[in-house]
N, C-alpha and C positions, 0 to 999 in steps of 0.2 A: 098098884099104887093107888095109896088113899089118897085123897084128897089134901090131908096136910103136905105130905110128900109132893104131891104136884104144884104144890104155890110155893112150897120151898126149893125146888128144879128150877122153877119158873122165877122167881127170887132173883139167884143166882144167876140165870141167865143175862136177867137184865141187868142187874151189877155189873156182869163182865163185858154185853153190848156198851153200858153208857161207858162205863171204864174205859173202854177200846179207843170206843167214839169220842170221848174226851181228850186221849190222847194222841188219836188220832186230827183233831183238831186242832190243839197244841203246836204238833210238828208242823201241821200244814200254815200255822199261823206265824209260827218262828221260819220260816222258809220265804212266807212273803217279808218278813221284815228283813232278815238279810239279804232279798231283792233289790228290795227298797233302798237300805242303806246301800247296797254296790251302785243301786242306778244313781244315789242322791249323792254320791260323793263322785260318779263320775259327772254327771252335771254340774257338779262344784267347780270340777277342774276341768272342764271343756268351758265353763263360763270365766273362769280364772286366767285361762289362756288366751278365751277371746278379748276380754277385756284389757290385758297385759299386751297384747298386737294391739290390740285399738289404739292403747297410751303411747306405744311404741310408733307406731305410723303418723299420728299426729304430733308427735316430739318432732318426729323425722321429718314432716310437713313443714312445723314449723321451723323449724331448723333451716332448711332449702328457703323457705322465705324469708328468715332474718337474712339469709346469705345473699340472695338475689337482691335485697333492699339494700345493704351494705354495701353489692359488689354496682347498683345502680346509682348510688350516694358517690361511690369513686370515682366512679368515670363520667357522672356530671361535673364535679371539680374538677376531675384531668382535661374532658374538654372545656371547661371556663379557665384553668389555666394555661390549655392549647392556645385556647386563642386569644388572650391575651399577649402568650408571648408572642403571636404570630402579628398580632396590631404593632408591639413595639418594634419588631422586625421589618416589618414592611416600612414603617414612619422613618426608621434608619436607611433603609434602601431608596424613601423618595429624597429624604436630604443626601443623601450622597448623589442622588442623581443632578438634587439643583446644585451641589457643589463641582459636580464634573462641571457642569455647562457652565457655571461662572471660571471655573478657571481656564476652561479653554477661549473665553471673551476674555480673560487678562493677563493670557501667556501665549501669546498668539505663537511665538516662535516652539515652545514646545508642544502645541497644536502640531506643528505643522512637522516635526521631529518624529510626533505620537503618529500620523499620517501616514512618513515613509515607511516606518518600522513596522504598521501595520500591512503594506501593500507588500512588503519583504516578505515578512512570515506569509502569507496566504500562496505567493509565489514559489515559498517555499516545501509547502505541503501539496500544490498539483506538479513539482516538475515537468509543465507543460510547456509548450514553446509556440501557443497561441494563447493570450489570458485579457480577457475583458476587465475594468475596470468602473465600476461604478459609485457613487460617492452623489452627497446632497449637492442642490444647486450651489447651495450658499457656501458650499466645498471647494468648488468645480476650479478656482483659478490655483487653490494652494495644493490641492493633488496633483494639478497639472507642472506646479512647479519642482514637483519633489517625483515624481513618475521616471523621469528619466535617473533622477540619482539614485531610485528606490532600485531598478532595474538592473546598473551598474553596483552594486550592495548585491545583487542575488548572486550574480554573477563571479564576485570574487567569493564570496562564499562557498558556491557550489566549487568554482576550482579546487578550493584550500582543502573542502570536506568530502568533497567525492572523488575517489583516486581514478573513477574513469574517466570526468572531466580534466583531471590534472593537466593534461597537456595538449587538449584543444579546446576547440572556442566552442562557448556558452550561447547558441542561437536561441531568442527569447523575441518573440514581440508583443508589445503589452500598451491596449488602444483603452484610451477614457471615454468612455460613453456618455457621450451630449446629449443623446437622445432622451434618453430615460435617465432620473433621475431620485433617490431614497429620499421619503421625505421629511423636510421639518421637521425640528424639533416642537413637540404641541403638548401644555403641561392637562390639556383637556382628558380627562379618565375615557378611556377606551378609543382614542385616535390615534390615528396609524401615527409615529412619531418616531422620528431618530436623532440621538442627540449629535453621531458624527460617525466616521470612521468609514470603513469602503465594504465593499463587495465583490467579489472576486469572481468570475466564472467562466470558464472555457468549454471545448464541443460541444457548441451552441445551444451552450446554459443548461446541460446536462448535468455537471458538475457545479456546483457552486460553494463558496468559501464566506462567510457571512465572518467580517470581522469589523462589525458596529460597536459603535462604544455601550451600545444595548446589550449587547450580546455577552460583551466582556463585564459587563459589570454583574449582568444575570449569571455567568458563569461564575464568578467568585461570590456571589449573594450566595448562591447555591452552596457553593463549597462551603460557609465562614456560616451558615445558620446555627449547626449543633455550636461551634464552638459561641455564637455571640449568645445561643440561651445558654450557657455554661456561664458566662458571665453574669446577665442578667437575671438568671435564676440558678443558681448553686444549687439549691434543692430539687430541681426542677430533674425526672429523669423520665427518657421519651418509654414508655411501655413495653416491651420486648413480644415479638412476634413470633408464633409459634407455627 
């Protein structure tokens, strides 16, 4: 092979190598671009998902905060309304106490009849043979005059209403306690006080029936609270309990 032919062969080889190299470089560049595009799209998708989730979380947290704030405001309003209701109901209760005390002083005959009925009711609850009755010192004379009447009325009721006693004598002993008395009425807040009425006990004090005016008023008061609230505050609704 002469020099000219050798040079031509060398040029052909160089051209082939260069062409093959360029093709290889182009293929590598394309593969790199494809991988970059894939990674870029993957990164964009991941970031988009992350930002979307972060936004959802923030939105959810804001909604929770708003609900908590709204609930707290509603609870505050409800508590304030309940305090107002309770204050007014308590005022009515105190006014009722004053009226009861005034009625007791102004109508002694009615109070005397009431004391008798309270004793009869206590005896019916017990249906015991030996009962002690305790009252205020200021009511002692009144109770003393009605004890025997109450006992006789109790006997008649038992014989009439209880078949087992229809044809036999009802035996009962009622003792008026003259050593211990219920406290007198005292308007002082927190003071030991009694508006009137009686407390019956038997079996050495193990069984007690409190028929004081305070207990009766408290019972009526507790039963009337929902109705009083409804009248005073028609729109007020007690929160439901689950």
